[in-house]
Wavefront OBJ file of the C-alpha trace (Angstrom):
o trace
v 16.704 1.013 -31.876
v 17.807 3.379 -28.845
v 15.122 4.290 -26.505
v 16.966 6.861 -24.516
v 19.959 8.971 -25.711
v 20.867 9.506 -21.829
v 21.515 5.431 -21.613
v 24.531 6.115 -24.281
v 27.201 6.877 -21.970
v 30.496 6.414 -23.995
v 31.843 7.915 -27.085
v 32.149 4.421 -28.498
v 28.549 3.524 -27.915
v 27.517 6.633 -29.729
v 30.031 5.896 -32.901
v 28.497 2.708 -32.865
v 24.854 3.820 -32.760
v 25.628 6.371 -35.631
v 27.393 3.481 -37.444
v 24.380 1.005 -37.442
v 21.880 4.141 -38.114
v 20.166 3.967 -35.024
v 20.486 7.752 -34.213
v 20.889 10.724 -36.357
v 21.038 14.012 -34.811
v 23.275 16.914 -33.893
v 25.896 15.846 -31.673
v 25.677 18.827 -29.321
v 25.104 17.522 -25.731
v 26.048 14.074 -26.565
v 28.942 12.791 -24.486
v 29.516 15.793 -22.642
v 33.279 16.220 -21.521
v 34.446 14.576 -24.698
v 36.332 16.041 -27.691
v 34.162 16.462 -31.001
v 35.781 16.878 -34.093
v 35.029 18.314 -37.749
v 36.185 16.479 -40.512
v 37.491 17.154 -43.687
v 38.298 14.457 -46.252
v 40.538 14.664 -49.407
v 42.470 12.759 -52.184
v 45.819 12.525 -51.267
v 46.941 15.051 -53.910
v 45.032 17.821 -52.183
v 46.382 17.189 -48.721
v 49.354 18.695 -48.206
v 47.703 22.176 -49.577
v 44.829 21.791 -47.033
v 47.468 20.781 -44.231
v 48.955 24.175 -44.938
v 45.735 25.850 -44.974
v 45.214 24.323 -41.282
v 48.347 25.467 -40.000
v 47.989 29.127 -41.281
v 44.146 29.166 -39.984
v 44.588 27.747 -36.791
v 41.417 29.061 -35.148
v 38.909 27.744 -37.403
v 41.241 24.590 -38.427
v 42.518 23.396 -35.241
v 44.257 20.113 -36.173
v 43.209 17.262 -33.602
v 44.433 14.135 -35.822
v 45.333 13.670 -39.693
v 45.023 10.144 -40.828
v 47.405 7.931 -43.486
v 45.970 7.826 -47.109
v 43.293 5.338 -46.967
v 43.219 4.964 -43.217
v 39.639 4.639 -41.672
v 40.733 4.213 -37.879
v 41.610 7.456 -35.586
v 43.847 5.489 -33.943
v 45.139 8.419 -31.544
v 41.562 9.811 -30.600
v 39.234 7.174 -31.302
v 40.659 3.281 -31.261
v 38.497 1.103 -33.044
v 36.497 3.891 -35.056
v 35.654 3.852 -38.815
v 35.605 7.668 -40.113
v 33.163 6.203 -43.031
v 30.728 5.449 -40.641
v 31.016 6.934 -37.437
v 29.487 10.816 -38.132
v 25.693 10.736 -38.031
v 25.706 12.712 -40.984
v 28.138 13.501 -44.176
v 28.285 16.127 -46.819
v 29.983 15.464 -50.291
v 30.967 18.504 -51.986
v 32.070 18.243 -55.970
v 33.857 21.184 -57.731
v 32.329 23.566 -54.765
v 28.874 22.042 -55.334
v 27.121 20.172 -52.398
v 26.501 17.149 -54.155
v 24.654 15.229 -51.434
v 23.976 14.453 -47.695
v 24.843 10.691 -46.853
v 25.182 8.493 -43.695
v 28.059 6.344 -44.859
v 31.096 6.673 -47.152
v 31.852 3.163 -47.735
v 30.479 3.234 -51.344
v 32.515 6.100 -52.452
v 35.667 5.801 -50.263
v 39.153 5.852 -52.059
v 42.350 4.437 -50.924
v 43.848 7.704 -51.220
v 41.529 9.797 -48.964
v 43.056 11.834 -46.372
v 41.143 12.354 -43.211
v 41.696 15.677 -41.231
v 39.932 15.770 -37.945
v 39.535 19.390 -36.822
v 38.780 20.470 -33.224
v 34.882 21.725 -32.755
v 33.611 24.086 -30.167
v 30.848 21.261 -29.034
v 33.739 20.262 -27.100
v 33.894 23.185 -24.798
v 30.423 23.643 -24.168
v 30.276 21.161 -20.806
v 32.848 23.719 -19.682
v 30.510 26.879 -20.557
v 27.837 24.673 -18.849
v 29.476 23.841 -15.469
v 30.329 27.756 -15.367
v 26.601 28.461 -15.102
v 26.309 29.669 -18.815
v 23.119 27.804 -20.296
v 23.102 26.592 -23.768
v 19.717 25.991 -25.050
v 20.712 24.210 -28.089
v 22.943 21.892 -26.045
v 20.012 21.119 -23.618
v 17.272 20.876 -26.683
v 19.562 18.866 -28.731
v 19.274 21.418 -31.821
v 21.859 22.831 -33.792
v 24.016 25.968 -33.249
v 23.914 29.088 -35.279
v 26.567 29.050 -37.958
v 27.478 32.054 -40.372
v 29.725 32.747 -43.244
v 31.295 36.033 -42.621
v 33.585 38.663 -44.139
v 36.695 37.337 -42.488
v 39.151 35.941 -45.101
v 41.173 33.077 -43.944
v 45.170 33.016 -45.039
v 45.045 31.228 -48.268
v 47.415 27.992 -48.869
v 47.864 26.419 -52.231
v 44.389 26.300 -54.235
v 42.506 26.662 -50.427
v 40.996 29.897 -49.765
v 37.717 31.619 -48.570
v 35.785 32.957 -46.036
v 35.449 31.950 -42.294
v 32.541 30.567 -40.578
v 31.761 31.143 -36.937
v 29.186 29.578 -34.418
v 27.438 31.658 -32.166
v 26.041 31.366 -28.912
v 23.846 34.079 -27.345
v 25.311 34.650 -23.709
v 23.964 36.868 -20.937
v 25.789 40.428 -20.877
v 27.207 39.962 -17.422
v 28.746 36.214 -18.214
v 30.398 37.137 -21.321
v 33.608 37.720 -19.927
v 33.340 34.395 -17.889
v 32.681 32.527 -21.591
v 35.539 34.108 -22.668
v 37.797 32.952 -19.929
v 36.297 29.724 -20.045
v 36.923 28.943 -23.769
v 40.265 30.523 -23.973
v 41.628 27.279 -22.106
v 40.742 25.266 -25.233
v 42.612 26.570 -28.222
v 42.901 23.067 -29.788
v 38.914 23.289 -29.952
v 38.931 27.041 -31.225
v 39.546 28.746 -27.983
v 38.563 32.206 -27.256
v 35.839 33.939 -29.297
v 36.733 35.916 -32.398
v 34.164 38.678 -31.995
v 31.553 39.759 -29.416
v 28.059 41.937 -30.370
v 27.621 43.727 -33.965
v 27.136 40.615 -36.205
v 27.291 43.066 -39.260
v 30.842 44.193 -38.414
v 31.705 40.581 -39.352
v 29.349 40.587 -42.601
v 26.231 38.895 -40.962
v 23.137 40.853 -42.332
v 20.406 39.018 -40.706
v 21.712 37.021 -37.327
v 18.130 35.378 -37.445
v 18.960 33.505 -40.652
v 21.999 31.331 -40.290
v 24.041 29.864 -43.168
v 24.463 26.575 -41.224
v 22.500 25.181 -38.396
v 19.320 26.520 -36.480
v 18.159 29.940 -35.538
v 19.253 31.010 -32.251
v 16.795 33.274 -30.127
v 18.692 35.927 -28.663
v 16.625 37.135 -25.691
v 16.744 40.550 -23.859
v 20.060 41.319 -21.699
v 22.261 38.759 -24.202
v 25.031 39.381 -26.568
v 25.802 37.439 -29.827
v 29.376 35.794 -29.014
v 31.062 34.364 -32.038
v 33.794 31.697 -32.114
v 35.839 30.309 -35.148
v 34.184 27.398 -36.719
v 35.171 23.909 -38.078
v 32.449 24.344 -40.851
v 35.209 27.083 -42.524
v 36.709 23.974 -44.915
v 32.861 23.793 -46.221
v 32.995 27.491 -47.081
v 36.585 26.953 -48.476
v 35.429 24.090 -50.658
v 32.480 26.290 -52.350
v 35.142 28.766 -52.758
v 38.129 26.798 -53.897
v 36.206 24.009 -55.491
v 38.424 20.809 -55.059
v 37.131 18.037 -57.328
v 35.985 16.503 -54.146
v 35.811 17.186 -50.406
v 33.955 15.208 -47.968
v 32.866 16.942 -44.367
v 30.399 16.132 -41.518
v 27.196 17.771 -42.045
v 27.439 21.184 -39.972
v 26.559 20.003 -36.244
v 26.946 16.486 -36.861
v 30.234 15.695 -35.420
v 32.653 12.688 -34.865
v 33.190 12.015 -31.004
v 36.301 10.936 -29.753
v 37.517 9.254 -26.740
v 39.703 12.268 -25.657
v 38.446 14.294 -22.554
v 38.110 17.927 -23.227
v 40.514 18.502 -20.129
v 43.317 16.761 -22.201
v 43.220 19.670 -24.485
v 43.062 22.488 -21.786
v 46.192 24.770 -21.381
v 45.333 26.268 -17.732
l 1 2 3 4 5 6 7 8 9 10 11 12 13 14 15 16 17 18 19 20 21 22 23 24 25 26 27 28 29 30 31 32 33 34 35 36 37 38 39 40 41 42 43 44 45 46 47 48 49 50 51 52 53 54 55 56 57 58 59 60 61 62 63 64 65 66 67 68 69 70 71 72 73 74 75 76 77 78 79 80 81 82 83 84 85 86 87 88 89 90 91 92 93 94 95 96 97 98 99 100 101 102 103 104 105 106 107 108 109 110 111 112 113 114 115 116 117 118 119 120 121 122 123 124 125 126 127 128 129 130 131 132 133 134 135 136 137 138 139 140 141 142 143 144 145 146 147 148 149 150 151 152 153 154 155 156 157 158 159 160 161 162 163 164 165 166 167 168 169 170 171 172 173 174 175 176 177 178 179 180 181 182 183 184 185 186 187 188 189 190 191 192 193 194 195 196 197 198 199 200 201 202 203 204 205 206 207 208 209 210 211 212 213 214 215 216 217 218 219 220 221 222 223 224 225 226 227 228 229 230 231 232 233 234 235 236 237 238 239 240 241 242 243 244 245 246 247 248 249 250 251 252 253 254 255 256 257 258 259 260 261 262 263 264 265
């Protein structure tokens, strides 16, 4: 068993700890500076429509890597990995209903499953911290707040549904800097899609996120919203594919790629 998370320095070590059930927690704050990824796993018959969905919705679903049918190793971003075991917690949706949360996919894996790895906003949190923007959930190891919005995605084939956003409470005087910092990372959601006024994007009670933990908004802070890679889970509930496997919100796949490799500036 791991005694100190801080002793784990590399993404490979973290993936191994997840694989061996030595650590189960949200991955915000782990392996700072490395790209984290959302997962969506579908049968091959659904893969083209979902690929098209991602291409039409690059903000919430920026593609990092797509694996061949049945392939379990993310060869481009995490050589030696096993996508069936290297996420702390998975979700299994069947016909739009969340059936279970599990720590391994080995018992349900099929040879025609296609894995999509999508950019995650956890990847730019180290850059925000480096620019003097504190993120309490990052520091505490809790989960970011995520909400289903009234913003519709662009449909593709059988896939459609509302966008999910993640929210961070940012001091008002640092909002512009947060926009500048995150806009450098379009492959991991990039700049915010909305600032302030949660009701304008369909969030009636910001204290009650649809996914993740509640975030305290202190005086002088502004809620800032980024497109979120949990969107495929909202789409699964709306579109009801026979099966879609995802990460549990906030429990990401950690790659070997550095954030700066995906910076455009």
